[in-house]
C-alpha positions in Angstrom: 0.0 0.1 0.3 2.7 2.5 0.6 4.2 1.8 -2.5 1.0 2.8 -4.0 1.0 5.6 -2.3 4.1 6.9 -2.9 3.8 6.4 -6.8 0.4 8.2 -6.1 2.8 11.4 -4.8 4.4 11.7 -8.1 1.2 11.6 -10.5 -1.4 14.3 -9.1 -4.0 12.8 -11.1 -3.7 9.5 -9.3 -3.2 11.5 -6.2 -6.3 13.6 -6.9 -8.5 10.1 -7.0 -7.7 8.5 -3.6 -9.2 8.9 -0.6 -9.2 12.0 2.1 -7.7 9.0 4.1 -5.2 8.1 1.4 -4.8 11.8 0.4 -3.7 12.3 4.4 -1.7 9.1 3.9 0.4 10.4 1.6 1.2 13.8 3.4 1.9 12.0 6.1 4.7 9.9 4.0 6.0 12.8 2.6 6.3 14.5 5.9 8.5 11.9 7.5 10.0 11.7 4.6 11.3 15.4 4.8 11.6 15.2 8.2 14.1 12.3 7.9 16.0 14.5 5.4 16.1 17.6 7.8 17.3 15.2 10.5 20.0 13.3 8.5 20.8 17.4 7.0 21.2 17.9 10.7 23.7 14.7 11.5 25.8 15.7 8.8 26.4 19.2 9.9 26.8 18.3 13.4 29.7 15.5 12.2 31.1 18.2 10.2 31.0 20.9 13.2 33.1 17.9 15.1 35.6 17.2 12.2 36.2 20.9 12.1 36.4 20.9 16.3 38.5 17.9 15.8 41.0 19.6 13.5 41.2 23.1 15.4 42.3 20.6 18.5 45.0 19.0 16.6 46.3 22.5 15.3 46.2 24.0 18.7 48.2 20.8 19.5 50.8 21.0 17.5 51.4 24.9 18.0 51.7 24.0 21.8 54.1 21.5 21.2 55.9 24.2 18.6 56.1 26.4 21.7 56.8 23.9 24.3 60.3 22.9 21.9 61.2 26.3 21.5 60.6 27.2 25.0 63.5 24.3 26.0 65.5 25.9 23.4 65.3 29.5 24.4 65.9 27.3 28.3 68.9 25.7 26.7 70.3 28.7 25.0 69.9 30.7 28.2 71.4 28.3 30.6 74.4 27.6 28.1 74.7 31.7 28.2 74.8 31.7 31.8 77.3 28.9 32.3 79.6 31.2 29.7 79.2 34.4 31.4 80.0 32.5 34.8 83.0 31.2 33.3 84.5 34.6 32.2 83.8 36.0 35.6 85.4 33.6 37.3 87.9 31.4 35.6 89.1 28.2 36.1 92.1 28.4 38.6 94.9 26.1 37.8 
């Protein structure tokens, strides 16, 4: 029966020939179909937003790692500079 109603929904002359109950069934079927398409579209949009957020999180984590590496390198350079300055101020005694 649903297949007949679905087919009738695509043919206006056949749709007019249906009983009021059958026309209501066709409207309900089309309404459910529209709602299903909207729900699917919203799920796809949510998935896209999740993917974008994950990509941004990965990019932020990569930037954090890069900054941490730069901080470590700067710390080593500062420590090396301090050692050099200390050696210049207090040369080793022989």
